[in-house]
VMD Tcl script that draws the C-alpha trace (Angstrom):
set ca {
  {15.84 0.77 28.76}
  {19.42 -0.29 28.16}
  {18.46 -3.15 25.83}
  {16.55 -0.86 23.50}
  {19.21 1.83 23.58}
  {21.82 -0.73 22.57}
  {19.65 -1.99 19.72}
  {19.16 1.61 18.64}
  {22.90 2.32 18.71}
  {23.57 -0.86 16.73}
  {20.98 0.11 14.12}
  {22.31 3.65 13.86}
  {25.80 2.34 13.12}
  {24.42 -0.27 10.72}
  {22.41 2.21 8.66}
  {25.54 4.12 7.67}
  {27.23 0.88 6.66}
  {24.24 -0.26 4.63}
  {24.10 3.01 2.72}
  {27.59 2.28 1.38}
  {26.64 -1.09 -0.13}
  {26.39 -1.41 -3.90}
  {23.30 -2.85 -5.53}
  {25.23 -6.02 -6.43}
  {26.36 -6.48 -2.83}
  {22.81 -6.12 -1.56}
  {21.41 -8.48 -4.17}
  {24.05 -11.13 -3.46}
  {23.28 -10.98 0.26}
  {19.55 -11.32 -0.37}
  {20.13 -14.40 -2.52}
  {22.37 -15.84 0.19}
  {19.70 -15.24 2.84}
  {17.10 -16.94 0.61}
  {19.33 -19.99 0.16}
  {20.03 -20.29 3.89}
  {16.32 -20.00 4.77}
  {15.58 -23.03 2.59}
  {18.65 -24.92 3.84}
  {17.54 -24.36 7.44}
  {13.91 -25.36 6.85}
  {14.04 -28.18 9.40}
  {15.32 -25.82 12.09}
  {12.68 -23.20 11.24}
  {9.86 -25.77 11.26}
  {11.09 -27.19 14.57}
  {11.01 -23.74 16.20}
  {7.68 -22.86 14.60}
  {6.19 -26.08 15.98}
  {6.89 -24.76 19.50}
  {4.83 -21.64 18.75}
  {2.02 -23.70 17.20}
  {1.91 -25.99 20.23}
  {1.65 -23.03 22.58}
  {-1.06 -21.50 20.41}
  {-3.10 -24.70 20.45}
  {-2.70 -24.97 24.22}
  {-4.07 -21.45 24.60}
  {-7.02 -22.24 22.30}
  {-5.85 -19.87 19.58}
  {-8.41 -19.34 16.80}
  {-7.87 -21.42 13.67}
  {-7.44 -18.30 11.54}
  {-4.66 -17.03 13.78}
  {-3.01 -20.44 13.88}
  {-3.01 -20.40 10.09}
  {-1.24 -17.03 10.09}
  {1.32 -18.42 12.55}
  {2.05 -21.73 10.87}
  {5.14 -22.28 8.73}
  {5.32 -25.05 6.13}
  {7.98 -26.08 3.64}
  {6.06 -24.19 0.98}
  {5.74 -21.04 3.07}
  {9.46 -21.08 3.83}
  {10.13 -21.42 0.10}
  {7.72 -18.51 -0.36}
  {9.74 -16.38 2.07}
  {12.90 -17.24 0.19}
  {11.27 -16.50 -3.14}
  {10.20 -13.12 -1.78}
  {13.85 -12.28 -1.06}
  {14.87 -13.44 -4.53}
  {12.19 -11.29 -6.11}
  {13.36 -8.27 -4.12}
  {16.90 -8.92 -5.35}
  {15.65 -8.75 -8.95}
  {13.90 -5.42 -8.46}
  {15.48 -2.08 -9.40}
  {17.36 -0.48 -6.53}
  {15.60 2.79 -5.64}
  {18.54 4.19 -3.66}
  {20.30 6.96 -5.58}
  {17.56 7.24 -8.19}
  {17.24 10.81 -9.48}
  {13.56 11.74 -9.20}
  {13.82 15.23 -10.67}
  {16.45 17.67 -11.94}
  {16.22 21.45 -11.93}
  {18.64 24.02 -13.35}
  {18.17 27.52 -11.97}
  {18.83 30.73 -13.92}
  {21.84 31.40 -11.67}
  {23.46 28.13 -12.78}
  {22.68 26.03 -9.70}
  {21.96 22.42 -10.64}
  {19.54 20.68 -8.26}
  {18.83 16.95 -8.07}
  {16.05 15.35 -6.06}
  {17.52 11.96 -5.17}
  {16.10 8.89 -3.38}
  {17.81 7.96 -0.11}
  {17.06 5.34 2.58}
  {14.82 6.25 5.49}
  {17.58 5.10 7.85}
  {16.29 2.91 10.68}
  {12.83 1.37 10.41}
  {11.01 -0.18 13.34}
  {8.26 -2.76 12.97}
  {5.77 -4.03 15.53}
  {3.75 -6.96 14.22}
  {1.73 -10.01 15.22}
  {1.64 -13.74 14.55}
  {2.89 -14.01 10.96}
  {6.57 -15.06 11.04}
  {6.97 -14.54 7.27}
  {6.82 -10.80 8.02}
  {10.27 -11.13 9.61}
  {11.86 -12.16 6.31}
  {9.74 -9.79 4.19}
  {10.61 -6.81 6.36}
  {14.30 -7.62 6.27}
  {14.36 -8.02 2.49}
  {12.62 -4.75 1.70}
  {14.46 -2.72 4.32}
  {17.84 -4.16 3.33}
  {17.40 -3.59 -0.41}
  {16.28 0.00 0.25}
  {19.35 0.60 2.42}
  {17.62 0.63 5.82}
  {18.44 -1.10 9.08}
  {15.41 -2.67 10.74}
  {14.47 -3.36 14.36}
  {11.64 -5.88 14.68}
  {9.21 -6.50 17.53}
  {7.11 -9.55 16.76}
  {4.23 -10.91 18.79}
  {4.74 -13.28 21.71}
  {2.80 -15.98 19.81}
  {5.58 -16.27 17.21}
  {8.63 -15.62 19.36}
  {10.43 -18.92 18.64}
  {9.79 -18.63 14.90}
  {10.94 -15.01 14.74}
  {14.13 -15.70 16.72}
  {14.94 -18.59 14.39}
  {14.35 -16.65 11.18}
  {16.37 -13.69 12.45}
  {19.21 -15.99 13.49}
  {19.35 -17.58 10.04}
  {19.33 -14.22 8.23}
  {21.99 -12.75 10.51}
  {24.20 -15.78 9.85}
  {23.80 -15.27 6.09}
  {24.80 -11.61 6.43}
  {27.84 -12.55 8.51}
  {28.97 -14.99 5.85}
  {28.70 -12.16 3.30}
  {30.81 -9.82 5.43}
  {27.85 -7.48 6.04}
  {26.82 -6.12 9.42}
  {24.43 -8.52 11.12}
  {22.73 -5.52 12.72}
  {20.97 -4.84 9.45}
  {18.27 -6.89 11.19}
  {17.67 -6.99 14.95}
  {14.82 -8.56 16.89}
  {13.43 -7.50 20.25}
  {12.96 -10.93 21.78}
  {11.13 -10.04 24.98}
  {7.34 -10.07 25.12}
  {7.29 -7.43 27.90}
  {4.68 -4.82 26.97}
  {6.67 -2.15 28.75}
  {9.48 -2.74 26.27}
  {7.05 -2.32 23.39}
  {5.88 0.99 24.84}
  {9.48 2.17 25.17}
  {10.21 1.05 21.62}
  {7.55 3.50 20.43}
  {9.59 6.28 22.05}
  {12.96 5.37 20.54}
  {12.90 8.47 18.36}
  {16.61 9.14 18.85}
  {17.41 6.11 16.71}
  {14.30 5.05 14.74}
  {13.17 7.13 11.76}
  {9.90 5.37 10.96}
  {7.64 2.91 12.82}
  {5.30 0.52 11.03}
  {2.67 -1.51 12.94}
  {1.28 -4.60 11.23}
  {-1.46 -6.62 12.86}
  {-4.93 -6.30 14.33}
  {-6.92 -3.18 15.01}
  {-5.88 -3.06 18.67}
  {-2.16 -3.15 17.91}
  {-2.40 -0.52 15.19}
  {-4.50 1.79 17.37}
  {-2.03 1.46 20.24}
  {0.96 2.33 18.05}
  {-0.76 5.26 16.32}
  {-1.85 6.73 19.66}
  {1.31 6.13 21.67}
  {4.28 6.41 19.33}
  {6.36 9.60 19.22}
  {8.12 8.17 16.14}
  {6.42 8.94 12.79}
  {4.04 6.04 12.01}
  {2.73 4.53 8.80}
  {-0.65 3.05 9.62}
  {-1.22 -0.35 8.05}
  {-4.91 -0.80 8.55}
  {-7.27 -3.67 9.15}
  {-9.19 -5.09 6.23}
  {-12.98 -4.98 6.24}
  {-12.97 -5.66 2.50}
  {-16.16 -5.60 0.41}
  {-17.24 -7.11 -2.88}
  {-20.21 -5.47 -4.61}
  {-22.20 -7.64 -7.04}
  {-23.75 -5.20 -9.50}
  {-27.08 -5.70 -11.24}
  {-25.11 -6.26 -14.47}
  {-22.66 -8.79 -13.02}
  {-21.69 -12.13 -14.53}
  {-22.97 -14.25 -11.63}
  {-20.75 -17.25 -12.30}
  {-17.75 -14.95 -12.28}
  {-19.05 -13.32 -9.10}
  {-19.32 -16.64 -7.23}
  {-15.78 -17.70 -8.23}
  {-14.33 -14.38 -7.11}
  {-16.25 -14.29 -3.82}
  {-15.27 -17.86 -2.90}
  {-11.62 -17.05 -3.58}
  {-11.69 -13.75 -1.70}
  {-13.50 -15.21 1.31}
  {-12.06 -18.70 1.71}
  {-8.57 -18.98 0.22}
  {-7.07 -17.67 3.48}
  {-9.41 -16.37 6.14}
  {-6.83 -14.86 8.49}
  {-5.46 -12.18 6.17}
  {-6.32 -8.51 5.81}
  {-7.24 -8.75 2.11}
  {-9.88 -11.45 2.59}
  {-13.45 -10.43 1.77}
  {-15.54 -9.88 4.90}
  {-18.63 -8.15 3.49}
  {-20.80 -8.59 0.40}
  {-23.01 -5.90 -1.08}
  {-25.58 -7.28 -3.54}
  {-27.86 -5.43 -5.93}
  {-31.41 -6.53 -5.16}
  {-32.08 -7.19 -8.87}
  {-29.72 -10.21 -8.81}
  {-30.28 -11.56 -5.29}
  {-32.75 -14.26 -6.34}
  {-30.48 -15.54 -9.11}
  {-27.22 -15.21 -7.15}
  {-27.90 -16.18 -3.55}
  {-28.92 -19.87 -3.82}
  {-25.79 -20.82 -5.79}
  {-23.56 -18.56 -3.73}
  {-24.95 -19.93 -0.47}
  {-24.34 -23.48 -1.64}
  {-20.75 -22.65 -2.59}
  {-20.08 -20.89 0.73}
  {-21.62 -23.78 2.67}
  {-19.01 -26.07 1.11}
  {-16.45 -24.13 3.13}
  {-18.74 -23.87 6.20}
  {-18.98 -20.09 5.88}
  {-21.63 -18.57 8.14}
  {-23.77 -16.02 6.28}
  {-25.18 -13.02 8.14}
  {-27.72 -11.31 5.90}
  {-30.24 -8.50 5.92}
  {-34.00 -9.07 5.59}
  {-33.97 -9.38 1.79}
  {-31.15 -11.94 1.93}
  {-33.09 -13.87 4.59}
  {-36.09 -14.04 2.23}
  {-34.00 -16.01 -0.29}
  {-31.68 -18.21 1.81}
  {-31.36 -19.48 5.38}
  {-28.88 -17.32 7.24}
  {-28.18 -15.50 10.50}
  {-29.73 -12.00 10.78}
  {-27.06 -9.37 10.24}
  {-26.42 -6.57 12.76}
  {-25.06 -3.06 12.36}
  {-21.88 -4.23 14.08}
  {-21.40 -6.96 11.47}
  {-21.13 -4.40 8.68}
  {-18.01 -2.94 10.31}
  {-16.35 -6.19 11.43}
  {-13.15 -7.76 10.15}
  {-14.00 -11.36 11.04}
  {-10.79 -13.20 10.06}
  {-13.10 -16.22 10.18}
  {-15.51 -18.25 8.07}
  {-18.20 -15.57 8.39}
  {-19.47 -13.07 5.83}
  {-22.04 -10.27 6.07}
  {-24.47 -9.52 3.24}
  {-26.27 -6.26 2.47}
  {-28.72 -5.69 -0.41}
  {-28.94 -2.34 -2.17}
  {-31.15 -0.76 -4.82}
  {-28.42 1.07 -6.75}
  {-24.69 1.39 -7.27}
  {-24.87 4.75 -5.48}
  {-26.26 3.02 -2.38}
  {-23.57 0.37 -2.63}
  {-20.78 2.95 -2.79}
  {-22.26 4.89 0.16}
  {-22.48 1.70 2.26}
  {-18.91 0.69 1.45}
  {-17.49 4.15 2.13}
  {-19.30 4.17 5.49}
  {-18.02 0.81 6.75}
  {-14.77 0.38 4.80}
  {-11.39 0.35 6.52}
  {-9.97 1.86 3.29}
  {-8.13 -1.33 2.39}
  {-9.48 -3.19 -0.66}
  {-12.89 -3.06 -2.34}
  {-14.15 -4.77 -5.50}
  {-17.06 -4.52 -7.93}
  {-18.30 -7.36 -10.13}
  {-19.99 -5.94 -13.22}
  {-20.06 -6.21 -17.00}
  {-20.97 -2.54 -17.40}
  {-17.88 -0.40 -17.94}
  {-19.56 2.79 -16.72}
  {-20.49 1.17 -13.39}
  {-16.99 -0.21 -12.97}
  {-15.44 3.21 -13.56}
  {-17.90 4.89 -11.19}
  {-17.01 2.41 -8.45}
  {-13.27 2.72 -9.04}
  {-13.45 6.51 -8.98}
  {-15.77 7.00 -6.00}
  {-14.82 4.30 -3.49}
  {-12.26 5.61 -1.00}
  {-9.77 2.78 -0.49}
  {-6.09 2.06 -1.05}
  {-6.94 -0.59 -3.65}
  {-10.11 -0.74 -5.76}
  {-10.85 -3.61 -8.12}
  {-13.18 -4.38 -11.00}
  {-13.95 -8.06 -11.60}
  {-11.13 -9.45 -9.47}
  {-10.55 -10.87 -6.00}
  {-9.40 -8.59 -3.19}
  {-6.80 -11.25 -2.36}
  {-4.45 -9.64 -4.90}
  {-3.70 -6.73 -2.55}
  {-0.25 -8.01 -1.78}
  {3.24 -6.77 -2.49}
  {4.30 -10.01 -4.17}
  {1.22 -10.05 -6.40}
  {1.81 -6.41 -7.36}
  {5.35 -7.22 -8.44}
  {7.06 -5.58 -5.46}
  {8.77 -8.84 -4.43}
  {7.22 -8.56 -0.97}
  {5.65 -5.88 1.17}
  {6.33 -4.40 4.54}
  {2.64 -3.65 5.05}
  {-0.46 -2.29 3.35}
  {-0.92 1.36 4.18}
  {-4.50 2.56 4.51}
  {-3.48 6.15 5.16}
  {-2.56 8.77 2.57}
  {0.79 10.12 3.83}
  {3.37 9.29 2.55}
  {2.47 5.85 1.19}
  {-0.76 4.05 0.35}
  {-1.49 0.41 -0.46}
  {1.16 -2.34 -0.52}
  {4.46 -0.77 0.51}
  {7.48 -1.87 -1.49}
  {10.98 -0.51 -1.92}
  {10.19 3.04 -3.03}
  {7.87 3.53 -0.06}
  {10.81 2.80 2.25}
  {12.87 5.65 0.90}
  {12.87 9.38 1.39}
  {14.75 11.90 -0.72}
  {17.24 14.68 -0.43}
  {18.24 17.56 -2.66}
  {21.75 17.60 -4.08}
  {22.80 21.06 -5.24}
  {25.89 21.76 -7.37}
  {27.25 25.21 -7.99}
  {30.38 27.02 -9.18}
  {30.66 29.82 -6.67}
  {27.13 31.23 -6.53}
  {26.19 33.41 -3.56}
  {22.74 34.71 -2.69}
  {22.34 38.45 -3.14}
}
mol new
graphics top color blue
foreach p $ca { graphics top sphere $p radius 0.5 }
foreach p [lrange $ca 0 end-1] q [lrange $ca 1 end] { graphics top cylinder $p $q radius 0.2 }
display resetview
């Protein structure tokens, strides 16, 4: 399609311009973009309101509406993300390793930008600013394809950022947005291998599956989050309740929210009444196994529940007789995102951290911390649940590749 080819050509030209920028030039532009986002808050909120209204008309789920909604604070959060990225060390040009060969050749392994990064994502307009910031600082041009639900918001954010770049004398094509919601265009975008070096999907299971199965561009899979918290037999139960409430209810529509609880049967009688009362305060529906049902009123859990990312005020509960059973259950149903154990026994914590197969494993903390900003990355472009080449929250270094720089003084191979 001509539209996509033109975006690809623009990005290809932009990537070579971006690679020439100094760290100071990139940081200054990021700070400018942050300032303009805040200055244009009224415009951004006005455009976002159009998306919210359409979502409400369509009967969009409250969790998805929450992901879509911009507020003054969330706009300030987007701006702060760009400022944090500006403060981070620039990975481009970093020497990872040096080797000197017996023949005198000096070899450097040096970080370089990926080039052009494509993103296909849903609902959350803050991703537009986060993706720009991380790609720009790491020297990459980015082509974005947001969901139809957030089209007005994404167009507005992109417009504001492009204006900031223009004012800084930097190519506006550092960030481009595919504005159409035509699915055929999305399918063609996945085939734009001539121009795009890496494609990152960010959204629900259906979107990610579609991109992984249909893209001919290399893909980093950012997975869904069926996140578990295991309450060990040696857990501090007050601590457990605080952590669970935070992980489940702070924001329900995010991939690092807790969806499943695994509870050692030795603490169910002491834990469940207080936990149920706390969850009921937030109108969380509990779906529990037979042993949970013996202690509290709840909905019977199904096998399907154990593997479901609800993105809703629902939580499944499974009782186990040992930490080994808990780990086996989690490894069976996990989406390899974020898993946590609550325990006061160091040996059990270490066993859990070592044996659970997930991008992020926690001891005595909420899964809600799986986030680029919380990890000190400034922002994130996604949370990778695969193992090549990046895993967990993806910051600046994960958006670079490397090349070998070899210096000689006349060597030839015999």
